SERO-4910 file (N, C-alpha, C, O; in steps of 0.05 Angstrom, whole numbers):
BEGIN
 pado doro    nc1    nc2    nc3   cac1   cac2   cac3    cc1    cc2    cc3    oc1    oc2    oc3
  Met    A     17    -24      0      0      0      0     18     25      0     37     26     15
  Asn    A     11     44    -17     26     69    -18     20     86      7     -3     86     17
  Ala    A     40    101     16     36    119     38     19    143     29     20    150      6
  Pro    A      3    154     47    -13    177     40      4    201     31     26    204     41
  Ser    A     -6    217     13     10    239      3     10    262     23     -9    266     39
  His    A     31    278     22     33    303     37     39    324     16     62    329      9
  Thr    A     18    338      6     21    356    -15     27    384     -5     14    394     13
  Leu    A     48    396    -17     56    424    -10     53    440    -36     65    434    -56
  Arg    A     37    461    -34     33    479    -57     54    501    -55     56    516    -36
  Val    A     71    503    -76     93    522    -77     89    542   -100     76    536   -120
  Ala    A    101    565    -96    101    586   -117    129    596   -121    144    602   -102
  Leu    A    137    598   -146    163    610   -154    158    636   -168    142    638   -187
  Val    A    171    657   -158    166    684   -168    189    692   -187    210    699   -178
  Gln    A    183    690   -213    203    698   -233    197    728   -240    175    735   -249
  Gln    A    217    744   -235    213    773   -235    234    787   -252    257    778   -254
  Ser    A    227    809   -265    246    827   -278    250    851   -259    232    860   -245
  Cys    A    275    861   -258    282    882   -238    294    906   -252    309    904   -271
  Gly    A    286    929   -242    297    954   -253    312    970   -231    318    959   -210
  Ala    A    318    995   -236    334   1011   -218    318   1020   -194    331   1029   -174
  Asp    A    292   1020   -194    275   1030   -173    271   1007   -152    255    989   -157
  Arg    A    285   1009   -129    283    989   -109    254    986    -99    244    963    -95
  Asp    A    240   1008    -94    213   1006    -83    195    992   -103    177    976    -95
  Ala    A    198    997   -129    182    984   -149    188    954   -150    170    938   -153
  Asn    A    213    947   -147    220    918   -147    208    904   -123    196    882   -127
  Leu    A    209    916   -100    198    903    -76    168    902    -77    155    883    -68
  Ala    A    155    923    -89    126    923    -92    118    901   -111     97    888   -107
  Ala    A    134    896   -132    128    874   -151    130    847   -137    114    829   -141
  Ser    A    151    844   -120    154    819   -105    130    815    -86    120    793    -84
  Glu    A    122    836    -72     99    834    -54     74    826    -69     58    809    -60
  Ala    A     69    839    -92     45    833   -108     45    804   -117     24    791   -118
  Ala    A     69    794   -124     71    766   -132     65    747   -109     52    726   -112
  Val    A     74    754    -85     68    738    -61     38    737    -56     27    717    -50
  Leu    A     26    760    -59     -3    762    -55    -18    745    -76    -37    731    -69
  Glu    A     -9    746   -101    -21    729   -121    -18    700   -114    -37    684   -116
  Ala    A      7    692   -106     12    664    -99     -6    655    -76    -17    633    -76
  Ala    A     -9    673    -56    -27    666    -33    -56    661    -43    -69    643    -34
  Gly    A    -65    678    -61    -91    676    -72    -95    650    -87   -118    640    -91
  Arg    A    -73    638    -97    -74    613   -112    -68    589    -94    -64    567   -103
  Gly    A    -67    594    -68    -65    572    -49    -37    564    -41    -33    543    -28
  Ala    A    -17    580    -48     11    573    -42     16    573    -12      6    590      3
  Gln    A     31    553     -3     40    552     25     69    560     29     78    567     50
  Leu    A     83    559      7    112    566      6    116    583    -19    109    575    -41
  Val    A    128    607    -16    135    624    -38    165    629    -39    176    637    -19
  Val    A    177    625    -62    206    629    -65    210    652    -84    201    652   -107
  Leu    A    225    672    -74    233    695    -90    261    691   -102    276    676    -91
  Gln    A    267    704   -124    292    700   -137    315    714   -123    311    729   -104
  Glu    A    339    708   -131    363    719   -120    364    750   -123    360    760   -146
  Leu    A    368    765   -102    372    794   -102    350    808   -117    355    824   -135
  His    A    325    802   -109    302    812   -124    296    841   -118    278    853   -131
  Ala    A    310    854    -99    304    882    -93    318    902   -111    311    925   -112
  Thr    A    338    892   -126    355    909   -142    360    897   -170    355    873   -174
  Pro    A    371    913   -188    382    901   -212    406    882   -204    415    884   -181
  Tyr    A    414    866   -222    437    849   -216    462    867   -218    473    871   -240
  Phe    A    471    877   -195    492    898   -195    520    887   -198    539    903   -200
  Cys    A    524    861   -199    551    850   -200    563    850   -228    583    837   -233
  Gln    A    550    864   -247    561    865   -274    586    882   -275    602    880   -294
  Tyr    A    591    898   -255    615    914   -254    623    919   -224    607    912   -207
  Glu    A    646    930   -219    656    933   -192    658    963   -185    671    978   -198
  Thr    A    645    970   -163    649    997   -151    641    995   -121    621    983   -115
  Pro    A    657   1007   -104    650   1007    -75    624   1021    -69    612   1015    -49
  Asp    A    615   1039    -87    590   1053    -81    566   1034    -78    547   1041    -64
  Leu    A    567   1011    -91    544    993    -91    541    978    -65    520    965    -60
  Phe    A    561    980    -47    557    968    -21    535    983     -5    525    972     15
  Asp    A    528   1007    -14    506   1021     -1    479   1006     -5    460   1012     10
  Leu    A    478    987    -23    453    972    -27    449    951     -6    426    941     -2
  Ala    A    469    945     10    467    923     29    451    932     54    449    956     60
  Glu    A    440    913     68    423    918     91    428    897    112    437    874    106
  Pro    A    422    903    138    427    883    159    404    863    161    383    866    149
  Ile    A    409    842    176    389    822    183    389    820    214    409    814    226
  Pro    A    366    826    226    341    835    215    343    864    205    361    879    213
  Gly    A    325    871    187    326    897    175    300    902    159    280    888    163
  Glu    A    302    921    141    278    930    127    265    907    112    241    902    114
  Ser    A    280    892     96    268    871     80    257    848     97    235    838     91
  Thr    A    272    839    117    262    817    133    237    825    149    219    809    152
  Leu    A    236    850    158    212    859    172    188    861    153    166    852    159
  Arg    A    194    871    129    172    874    109    161    847    100    136    844    100
  Phe    A    178    829     93    168    803     84    160    784    107    143    766    103
  Gly    A    171    789    131    162    774    154    133    781    161    117    764    167
  Gln    A    127    807    159     99    815    164     80    804    143     58    796    150
  Leu    A     89    804    118     73    793     97     68    763    101     46    753     97
  Ala    A     89    748    109     87    720    114     66    715    136     50    697    134
  Lys    A     68    731    157     49    728    180     20    734    171      2    719    179
  Glu    A     17    756    156    -11    763    148    -23    742    131    -47    737    133
  Leu    A     -7    730    114    -18    710     94    -16    681    105    -28    663     93
  Gly    A     -1    677    126      1    650    137     17    631    119     10    607    117
  Leu    A     38    641    106     54    624     89     84    629     94     91    647    109
  Val    A    100    612     83    129    614     86    141    627     61    133    621     39
  Ile    A    159    646     66    171    661     44    202    657     45    214    661     66
  Val    A    213    650     22    242    650     19    250    675      4    243    678    -20
  Thr    A    263    694     17    271    719      5    302    720      2    316    702     12
  Ser    A    312    740    -11    340    741    -17    349    770    -15    335    789    -24
  Leu    A    373    775     -3    382    802      0    412    804      1    426    784      5
  Phe    A    422    828     -3    451    835      0    455    842     29    447    864     38
  Glu    A    468    824     44    470    827     73    494    844     81    517    838     72
  Arg    A    490    865     97    512    879    110    515    867    137    500    873    156
  Arg    A    536    851    140    542    839    166    558    858    184    554    859    208
  Ala    A    577    872    172    594    892    185    606    909    163    605    902    140
  Ala    A    619    931    171    633    947    151    654    930    137    671    919    151
  Gly    A    652    929    111    672    913     95    666    884     95    682    868     84
  Leu    A    643    875    106    637    846    107    608    842     98    589    849    112
  Tyr    A    604    831     74    578    829     61    574    801     51    593    787     43
  His    A    549    793     50    541    767     40    518    768     21    502    787     21
  Asn    A    515    748      4    491    743    -12    475    722      4    483    699      5
  Thr    A    453    731     15    439    715     36    410    710     29    395    728     21
  Ala    A    402    685     33    374    678     32    363    677     60    376    667     79
  Val    A    339    688     64    326    689     90    299    675     88    284    681     70
  Val    A    294    657    106    268    643    107    251    655    129    258    654    152
  Leu    A    228    666    121    208    676    139    186    656    143    173    648    124
  Asp    A    183    647    168    163    626    173    135    639    173    132    663    171
  Ser    A    114    622    174     87    631    171     77    648    194     55    659    193
  Asp    A     92    649    216     85    667    238    101    693    237     99    710    254
  Gly    A    117    696    215    132    721    210    160    722    221    175    740    214
  His    A    168    702    237    195    704    248    215    692    228    208    677    210
  Ile    A    241    699    232    262    688    215    268    659    223    278    654    245
  Ala    A    261    641    206    265    612    212    295    605    209    305    587    223
  Gly    A    309    619    191    337    614    187    348    630    164    333    641    148
  Thr    A    374    630    161    387    643    139    408    624    127    418    606    140
  Tyr    A    414    629    102    435    615     87    451    635     72    440    651     56
  Arg    A    477    635     75    495    652     60    508    637     37    519    616     41
  Lys    A    505    648     14    515    635    -11    544    626     -6    561    641      3
  Thr    A    549    601    -13    574    588     -7    594    591    -30    617    598    -25
  His    A    586    584    -54    603    585    -77    599    612    -91    577    620    -98
  Ile    A    621    627    -94    619    655   -104    634    656   -131    658    651   -132
  Pro    A    620    662   -153    633    663   -179    648    689   -183    645    709   -169
  Asp    A    665    689   -203    679    713   -212    685    710   -242    706    700   -250
  Asp    A    665    718   -257    666    714   -286    658    741   -299    647    758   -286
  Pro    A    664    744   -325    656    769   -338    626    774   -335    609    757   -342
  Gly    A    619    797   -324    591    804   -319    580    793   -293    557    800   -286
  Tyr    A    595    776   -279    586    764   -253    609    767   -233    621    747   -224
  Tyr    A    615    792   -226    639    797   -209    631    796   -179    632    816   -165
  Glu    A    622    773   -171    611    770   -144    632    769   -122    626    776    -99
  Lys    A    656    760   -129    676    759   -108    684    787    -97    693    789    -74
  Phe    A    679    807   -113    684    834   -103    664    842    -81    671    857    -63
  Tyr    A    639    832    -84    618    841    -66    612    821    -43    605    830    -21
  Phe    A    615    795    -47    605    776    -28    627    760    -15    644    748    -29
  Thr    A    627    758     11    643    740     26    630    712     25    606    710     29
  Pro    A    645    691     20    633    664     20    619    658     46    628    666     68
  Gly    A    597    644     44    581    637     68    597    621     88    614    605     81
  Asp    A    590    626    113    604    612    135    584    599    155    592    592    177
  Leu    A    560    596    146    539    584    163    537    554    159    521    540    172
  Gly    A    553    543    140    551    515    133    528    510    114    514    528    105
  Ile    A    524    484    108    503    475     89    484    458    105    487    434    108
  His    A    463    471    115    443    459    133    415    467    125    411    490    118
  Pro    A    396    448    126    368    456    120    357    474    142    368    476    164
  Ile    A    335    487    135    321    505    153    293    494    158    278    489    139
  Asp    A    287    490    183    261    479    191    240    500    191    244    522    202
  Thr    A    217    495    178    195    513    177    169    497    182    169    472    184
  Arg    A    147    511    183    121    498    187    112    482    163     94    466    166
  Val    A    125    486    140    117    470    117    137    449    110    134    434     91
  Gly    A    159    447    126    178    426    120    207    436    124    211    459    131
  Arg    A    226    418    119    254    424    122    265    432     95    267    416     77
  Leu    A    273    458     92    280    469     66    310    470     63    324    481     80
  Gly    A    320    459     41    348    460     34    354    483     16    352    480     -9
  Ile    A    360    506     27    365    530     11    394    532      2    412    530     19
  Leu    A    398    535    -23    424    541    -35    420    564    -55    397    570    -61
  Val    A    441    577    -64    437    601    -80    453    600   -106    478    597   -104
  Cys    A    440    602   -128    452    607   -155    477    589   -160    474    566   -166
  Trp    A    501    601   -159    525    586   -166    528    560   -151    540    541   -160
  Asp    A    516    558   -127    515    534   -111    502    511   -127    507    487   -122
  Gln    A    485    518   -146    469    498   -160    485    480   -178    475    459   -187
  Trp    A    510    488   -184    526    472   -201    542    450   -186    556    434   -198
  Tyr    A    540    450   -160    558    433   -144    542    410   -131    525    414   -114
  Pro    A    547    385   -140    532    363   -128    538    359    -99    521    348    -84
  Glu    A    562    368    -90    569    364    -62    549    380    -44    541    370    -23
  Ala    A    542    404    -52    524    420    -36    496    408    -34    484    406    -12
  Ala    A    486    398    -57    460    385    -56    461    360    -39    442    355    -24
  Arg    A    482    344    -41    484    320    -26    485    326      4    472    312     20
  Leu    A    501    346     12    502    353     40    474    361     51    467    354     74
  Met    A    459    376     35    432    383     44    415    357     47    400    355     66
  Ala    A    417    339     28    402    314     30    410    298     54    393    287     68
  Leu    A    436    297     60    446    281     83    437    293    109    437    280    130
  Ala    A    431    319    109    421    333    133    391    332    136    380    344    154
  Gly    A    377    318    118    349    315    120    331    335    106    307    337    112
  Ala    A    343    350     87    326    368     71    304    353     57    308    330     48
  Glu    A    280    365     56    257    353     42    253    364     14    238    352     -2
  Val    A    266    386      8    265    398    -18    290    415    -22    299    428     -2
  Leu    A    300    416    -46    323    433    -52    313    458    -67    297    456    -85
  Ile    A    322    482    -58    312    507    -68    335    525    -77    354    529    -61
  Tyr    A    334    535   -101    355    551   -113    345    578   -123    338    580   -146
  Pro    A    346    599   -106    341    626   -117    365    634   -135    388    628   -128
  Thr    A    360    646   -158    380    647   -179    379    673   -194    358    686   -196
  Ala    A    402    681   -205    404    703   -225    424    694   -246    449    698   -242
  Ile    A    415    683   -267    433    673   -288    421    680   -316    397    678   -320
  Gly    A    439    687   -334    429    694   -361    450    692   -382    473    682   -377
  Trp    A    443    700   -406    461    699   -429    476    725   -432    466    746   -425
  Asn    A    499    723   -444    512    746   -456    497    751   -483    495    732   -499
  Pro    A    486    775   -487    471    779   -512    487    774   -537    475    770   -558
  Ala    A    514    773   -535    530    767   -559    530    737   -566    538    730   -588
  Asp    A    521    720   -548    521    691   -553    501    684   -575    480    696   -576
  Asp    A    508    665   -592    490    657   -613    469    638   -601    471    629   -578
  Ala    A    449    631   -617    426    615   -608    435    588   -598    425    577   -578
  Ala    A    455    575   -611    464    549   -603    477    550   -576    473    532   -559
  Glu    A    494    570   -571    508    572   -546    488    578   -523    490    568   -501
  Arg    A    468    595   -529    447    601   -509    433    575   -501    428    570   -478
  Ala    A    426    559   -521    411    534   -515    428    515   -498    418    503   -480
  Arg    A    454    513   -504    472    496   -489    473    505   -460    472    488   -442
  Gln    A    476    531   -455    479    541   -428    453    536   -412    454    526   -389
  Arg    A    431    543   -423    405    539   -409    400    510   -404    391    503   -382
  Asp    A    405    493   -424    400    465   -420    418    453   -398    409    436   -382
  Ala    A    443    462   -397    462    452   -377    452    461   -349    453    445   -330
  Trp    A    442    485   -346    432    495   -321    409    479   -311    407    471   -288
  Ile    A    391    472   -329    368    456   -322    376    427   -315    368    415   -296
  Leu    A    394    416   -332    402    388   -330    416    383   -303    410    363   -290
  Val    A    434    401   -295    449    395   -271    430    395   -246    434    379   -228
  Gln    A    410    412   -246    392    413   -223    373    390   -224    366    379   -202
  Arg    A    364    382   -247    347    358   -248    364    334   -239    353    315   -227
  Gly    A    390    334   -245    407    312   -235    408    312   -205    409    290   -193
  His    A    409    336   -192    409    336   -162    383    324   -151    384    310   -131
  Ala    A    361    329   -165    335    317   -156    337    286   -157    330    273   -138
  Val    A    347    276   -180    349    247   -183    369    235   -163    362    215   -150
  Ala    A    393    246   -161    414    234   -145    406    234   -115    416    217   -100
  Asn    A    389    253   -107    382    255    -79    354    247    -73    346    247    -49
  Gly    A    338    241    -93    310    233    -89    294    256    -76    278    251    -58
  Leu    A    298    281    -85    285    304    -73    273    322    -95    284    323   -117
  Pro    A    251    335    -89    242    356   -107    262    379   -109    277    384    -90
  Val    A    262    393   -131    279    416   -135    262    440   -144    245    437   -162
  Leu    A    266    463   -132    253    488   -140    275    508   -147    291    515   -131
  Ala    A    275    516   -172    295    535   -183    280    559   -193    264    557   -211
  Val    A    286    583   -182    272    607   -190    293    628   -200    311    636   -185
  Asn    A    290    637   -225    309    654   -237    296    681   -245    272    682   -250
  Arg    A    312    702   -246    302    727   -256    300    727   -286    309    708   -299
  Val    A    287    747   -298    282    747   -326    284    776   -337    280    795   -322
  Gly    A    291    778   -362    292    805   -375    321    814   -379    340    803   -368
  Phe    A    323    835   -395    350    847   -401    357    868   -380    341    885   -373
  Glu    A    382    866   -371    392    887   -352    419    897   -364    438    881   -366
  Pro    A    420    923   -370    445    933   -382    468    935   -362    463    937   -338
  Asp    A    492    936   -373    516    942   -357    518    972   -357    524    984   -378
  Pro    A    515    985   -334    516   1015   -334    542   1027   -343    543   1050   -352
  Thr    A    563   1011   -342    590   1021   -350    593   1020   -380    610   1034   -392
  Gly    A    577   1004   -394    579   1000   -423    603    983   -431    608    980   -455
  His    A    616    971   -411    639    953   -418    631    926   -429    646    914   -444
  Thr    A    607    917   -422    596    892   -433    569    898   -446    558    920   -444
  Ala    A    559    877   -459    533    880   -472    509    876   -453    486    876   -462
  Gly    A    515    874   -427    493    870   -408    487    841   -405    501    823   -414
  Ala    A    465    835   -391    457    807   -386    427    804   -393    410    820   -387
  Gln    A    422    782   -408    395    774   -415    387    750   -397    394    727   -404
  Phe    A    374    755   -375    367    733   -357    346    716   -369    326    726   -380
  Trp    A    350    690   -368    334    672   -384    309    660   -370    296    642   -380
  Gly    A    303    669   -346    279    659   -333    280    629   -330    298    617   -319
  Ser    A    259    615   -342    258    586   -343    256    573   -315    263    550   -312
  Ser    A    246    588   -296    242    577   -269    227    551   -271    208    548   -287
  Phe    A    234    532   -253    220    506   -256    220    491   -229    234    497   -211
  Ala    A    201    472   -228    199    453   -206    200    425   -216    187    419   -237
  Thr    A    215    408   -203    215    379   -210    208    362   -186    210    371   -163
  Gly    A    200    338   -191    196    318   -171    222    303   -165    243    310   -177
  Pro    A    222    283   -148    246    270   -139    259    251   -160    281    241   -155
  Gln    A    247    248   -183    259    233   -205    267    253   -227    273    244   -250
  Gly    A    268    278   -221    275    298   -241    253    305   -260    258    321   -279
  Glu    A    229    295   -256    207    300   -274    197    328   -271    194    338   -248
  Tyr    A    191    341   -293    180    369   -291    152    368   -278    135    352   -285
  Leu    A    149    387   -260    122    392   -249    111    418   -260     87    421   -264
  Ala    A    129    437   -266    121    463   -277    146    477   -287    167    474   -276
  Gln    A    142    494   -308    165    510   -318    155    536   -330    134    536   -344
  Ala    A    169    558   -324    162    584   -334    176    589   -361    194    573   -369
  Gly    A    169    610   -375    181    617   -400    207    632   -396    216    636   -374
  Thr    A    218    641   -419    244    654   -419    243    684   -421    264    697   -420
  Glu    A    219    696   -423    218    725   -430    202    742   -411    206    767   -412
  His    A    185    731   -395    166    748   -380    166    740   -350    171    717   -343
  Pro    A    159    760   -333    154    753   -305    131    734   -303    113    734   -319
  Glu    A    132    717   -282    111    697   -279    111    687   -250    132    685   -237
  Val    A     87    681   -240     84    668   -214     76    639   -221     54    633   -229
  Leu    A     95    621   -217     92    593   -224     83    578   -199     97    577   -179
  Val    A     59    566   -200     48    552   -177     45    522   -184     34    516   -205
  Thr    A     53    505   -166     50    476   -170     50    462   -143     56    474   -123
  Asp    A     42    437   -144     41    420   -120     64    400   -120     70    389   -141
  Ile    A     77    396    -97     96    375    -95     87    356    -73     77    365    -52
  Asp    A     92    331    -77     84    310    -58    109    302    -42    126    287    -52
  Leu    A    112    312    -18    135    307     -2    138    277      6    160    267     10
  Arg    A    115    263      9    116    235     17    127    217     -5    136    195      0
  Arg    A    124    227    -30    133    210    -53    163    205    -52    172    185    -63
  Cys    A    178    223    -40    207    219    -38    214    193    -24    233    180    -31
  Glu    A    198    187     -4    203    162     11    201    138     -8    217    120     -6
  Gln    A    181    138    -25    177    116    -43    200    114    -64    210     93    -70
  Val    A    207    138    -75    229    138    -95    255    128    -83    269    113    -96
  Arg    A    261    136    -58    286    127    -46    285     98    -39    307     85    -37
  Arg    A    262     86    -36    261     57    -32    267     42    -58    279     21    -58
  Trp    A    258     54    -81    264     41   -106    293     45   -115    306     27   -125
  Trp    A    302     70   -110    330     77   -118    345     86    -93    347    109    -87
  Pro    A    356     67    -78    368     73    -52    397     82    -54    416     69    -45
  Phe    A    401    105    -67    428    116    -71    442    121    -45    467    117    -44
  Leu    A    428    131    -25    441    136      0    451    110     13    473    110     25
  Arg    A    437     89     11    445     63     22    471     54      9    488     43     22
  Asp    A    473     57    -18    495     45    -33    519     63    -36    538     55    -50
  Arg    A    519     86    -24    543    103    -25    567     89    -12    565     77     10
  Arg    A    590     90    -25    615     79    -14    631    100      0    651    109    -10
  Ile    A    621    108     23    634    130     38    662    124     46    678    142     52
  Asp    A    669     98     46    697     91     52    717     98     30    741     98     34
  Leu    A    706    105      6    723    111    -17    724    141    -24    738    148    -43
  Tyr    A    710    157     -9    706    185    -18    724    205     -4    719    229     -7
  Ala    A    744    197     11    759    217     26    772    238      8    776    261     17
  Asp    A    780    230    -16    793    249    -34    775    271    -44    785    290    -56
  Leu    A    749    270    -39    732    292    -47    738    318    -31    730    339    -40
  Thr    A    752    316    -10    759    340      5    785    352     -5    794    373      5
  Arg    A    797    340    -26    821    352    -38    812    368    -62    792    363    -75
  Arg    A    829    389    -68    823    406    -92    825    390   -118    808    394   -136
  Tyr    A    844    373   -119    848    357   -144    866    333   -137    883    335   -119
  Arg    A    862    311   -150    879    287   -145    902    287   -164    901    276   -186
  Asp    A    924    300   -156    948    302   -173    962    275   -175    982    273   -189
***
């Protein structure tokens, strides 16, 4: 006999962002309200949804965008979570101290309090993604956050390429893997290169779902954002936010061009059944994996 289902209705907020912080936050709030009206119990906002993606260039002036925790954003979305009785995963540029900043996801539980935070662990430094200038690597470890809707495995953007991070979340009892994201194309890339990049992004995260027997929620920003310096062609964020089940099967997917509130149901109890059929955790040869802590096997 199959175990009874435990259905969680989730919403992914795929958003375009401009220079007006208040407008960006108002759009995020409106999307949360829409999600609540559609029955969502968990709403996930994209990476750094209060601002444009400012890491396209380097200037100390942009550290003024950072805010403390608790602070304006956590109070604002905590109150919204409490009013609506749902859990919100938000994202912000954290000012921890002068000269010490993080890219941080904050989980607001359904009573409005901060259930936990996660600081982005893997920090990229690529053309148009100069994050090492702005963000100190996370030092809170890789641990799920307990909420009233379940144990959430929050990771952020560049973290999504690393199977080790997903595995550590799974080994700590995460019930779902969640990736707030800001990733896009260089407008100079041709159609074939764009397709390869987007497909790789989707494929690696679906692989995390399969390898760990967990649902995956990936929410990305969308739209063109110029490089204010003019040194690059800007970034065309490809959206494509999606949810999968524990075998990597699509539950829902957004488009590549427009903001969207993507709502779907995930069955948390189904992971138990999938892991019984495919017991990857049982068959891991942990006695052979010590070299994974080395940079490279020379």
